C-alpha positions in Angstrom: 0.0 0.0 0.0 3.0 2.3 0.2 2.6 3.6 -3.3 -1.0 4.6 -2.7 -2.3 2.1 -5.3 -4.7 -0.7 -4.3 -6.2 -4.0 -5.5 -9.7 -5.3 -5.4 -11.0 -8.7 -6.3 -14.3 -7.6 -8.0 -16.5 -4.6 -8.5 -18.3 -5.0 -5.1 -15.3 -5.7 -2.9 -12.1 -3.9 -2.0 -9.2 -5.7 -0.5 -11.3 -8.8 -0.1 -13.8 -7.0 2.2 -17.4 -6.8 1.0 -18.9 -3.3 1.1 -22.5 -2.1 1.3 -22.3 0.5 -1.5 -26.1 0.9 -1.9 -26.6 4.0 0.2 -25.8 7.4 -1.1 -26.7 11.0 -0.6 -25.5 12.1 -4.1 -25.3 10.3 -7.3 -21.9 8.7 -6.6 -22.0 6.6 -9.7 -22.5 9.7 -11.9 -19.7 11.7 -10.2 -17.3 8.8 -10.2 -17.7 7.9 -13.9 -15.9 10.0 -16.4 -13.3 11.4 -13.9 -9.6 10.8 -14.5 -8.6 8.9 -11.4 -5.1 8.2 -12.5 -3.5 10.5 -9.9 -5.8 9.6 -7.0 -4.3 7.8 -4.0 -5.7 5.2 -1.7 -5.9 7.1 1.6 -4.4 4.6 4.2 -1.1 2.7 4.3 -1.1 -0.7 6.1 -4.9 -1.0 5.4 -6.5 -4.0 7.2 -10.2 -3.9 6.6 -13.3 -1.7 6.2 -15.1 -1.6 9.5 -18.1 0.6 8.8 -19.6 1.5 5.4 -21.3 4.7 4.2 -25.0 4.7 4.9 -27.6 4.1 7.6 -26.6 2.3 10.7 -27.7 2.2 14.4 -27.5 5.7 15.6 -28.1 7.5 12.3 -26.4 8.0 9.0 -22.7 7.3 8.7 -21.2 10.0 6.3 -18.0 8.2 5.4 -16.1 4.9 5.1 -14.1 3.6 8.1 -10.7 2.2 7.1 -9.0 0.2 9.8 -5.2 0.2 10.0 -2.6 -0.2 12.8 -2.3 2.9 15.1 0.2 5.3 13.6 -0.2 4.1 10.0 0.2 7.0 7.6 -2.7 8.6 5.8 -2.2 9.9 2.3 -3.9 12.8 0.6 -6.5 11.3 -1.8 -6.3 14.0 -4.5 -4.2 17.1 -4.9 -5.9 20.1 -3.2 -5.8 22.8 -0.6 -6.2 22.4 3.2 -9.4 24.3 4.0 -10.3 23.2 7.5 -8.5 21.8 10.6 -10.3 21.1 13.8 -10.7 19.1 17.0 -14.0 18.0 18.5 -15.5 15.1 20.6 -17.0 13.3 17.6 -14.5 13.3 14.8 -11.5 14.0 17.0 -8.7 15.7 15.1 -9.9 16.3 11.6 -8.7 17.7 8.2 -10.6 18.8 5.1 -8.9 19.2 1.8 -10.7 20.8 -1.2 -9.9 19.5 -4.7 -12.1 21.5 -7.1 -15.7 20.5 -6.4 -14.5 17.6 -4.1 -14.0 17.8 -0.4 -12.2 15.0 1.4 -12.6 14.7 5.1 -10.1 12.8 7.4 -11.2 12.1 11.0 -9.7 10.4 14.1 -6.1 11.3 13.1 -3.2 11.6 15.6 -2.0 15.0 16.4 -3.4 18.4 17.4 -4.7 21.6 15.8 -3.0 24.8 17.0 -3.2 28.5 16.1 -0.6 31.3 16.3 0.1 34.6 14.5 0.9 32.7 11.3 -2.6 31.0 11.2 -4.1 27.6 12.0 -2.0 24.4 11.6 -2.1 20.7 12.3 0.9 19.1 13.9 1.8 15.5 14.6 5.3 15.6 16.1 5.5 11.8 16.4 4.9 11.3 12.7 6.9 14.3 11.6 3.8 16.0 10.0 2.6 19.5 9.8 -0.2 21.0 7.7 -1.2 24.7 7.5 -4.7 25.9 6.6 -4.4 27.1 3.0 -1.5 24.8 2.1 -1.6 23.0 -1.3 -1.0 19.2 -0.9 -0.2 16.8 -3.7 -2.1 13.5 -4.1 -0.3 10.7 -2.3 1.4 13.0 0.2 1.5 11.7 3.8 -0.8 14.2 5.7 -1.6 12.4 9.0 -1.5 9.1 10.9 -4.3 6.8 11.9 -5.4 7.5 15.5 -8.2 7.2 18.0 -9.1 10.8 18.6 -12.8 11.7 19.1 -15.5 9.0 19.4 -14.0 5.7 18.2 -13.6 2.1 19.4 -10.4 1.3 17.5 -7.7 2.8 15.3 -9.1 3.8 11.9 -9.5 6.6 9.4 -13.0 7.9 8.9 -12.8 9.1 5.3 -15.7 11.2 4.0 -16.2 12.7 0.5 -18.4 15.5 -0.7 -19.0 16.5 -4.3 -20.5 20.0 -4.9 -21.3 20.0 -1.1 -23.3 16.7 -1.3 -22.1 13.5 0.4 -20.8 10.7 -1.8 -20.2 7.1 -0.9 -16.4 6.7 -0.8 -16.6 3.0 -1.7 -18.1 3.9 -5.1 -15.3 6.3 -5.8 -12.7 3.7 -4.7 -14.3 1.1 -7.1 -14.2 3.6 -10.0 -10.5 4.4 -9.2 -9.6 0.8 -9.0 -11.2 -0.1 -12.4 -9.6 2.9 -14.2 -6.1 2.4 -12.7 -6.3 -1.4 -13.3 -7.3 -0.8 -16.9 -4.4 1.5 -17.5 -2.0 -1.0 -15.9 -3.3 -3.8 -18.2 -2.8 -1.6 -21.3 0.9 -1.2 -20.6 
C-alpha cells in the first residue's frame, strides 16, 4: 500500500472486504464515472479492513467509510488540493478537510493536534513528523496524518468522507471507480 495504489477482487469488494455500496446522498455513480482517477491515491497505508460503510446504521447516517489500520499508519492525501479546514471535536476528533475542485475529502480520528498562532491555524503530529497549514496545497499521495483514535471511536481507523458539490458521496463507489480505471491502465501497458 505504500505507493497509494490498491487492488480489489471484484466490483463489489475492496481488498477482499465486502462493502455495502447501496446507500448514497449524491449520485456517486455519476460523479465517479468519467473522472480521470489516474493520480488519485488510496488514503491509508497498512490498510487492514473496512469496519463501517457509508450509509444508515444504528444511531443514524454514517457519512463516510471507516478504514482500519494499525495505530500510527500513515494517511495519504486522496487527491491534490488545498487544506481548507483543521479542527478538533469530541465526535471526529482531530480532523482535516482538503478541497480539490468540487470535491472535499474529510479525514477524522487522526493523531496530532490543531493549533493556532500569529501565522494561522495548523495541524501538527510531532511523532509522525507531520505539519499542515490551513491554505496549504498538498499533492495527491502525500502523507498528511496518521491513523489514531481521537474523538469517538472504538479502535484505530480513518473515517474518510467525501463530498462533491457540497453533497455527500459514498467513498466506496469512488474507490471502485478508481480501481477499475487504474487497473485498466496497468493492463494496457
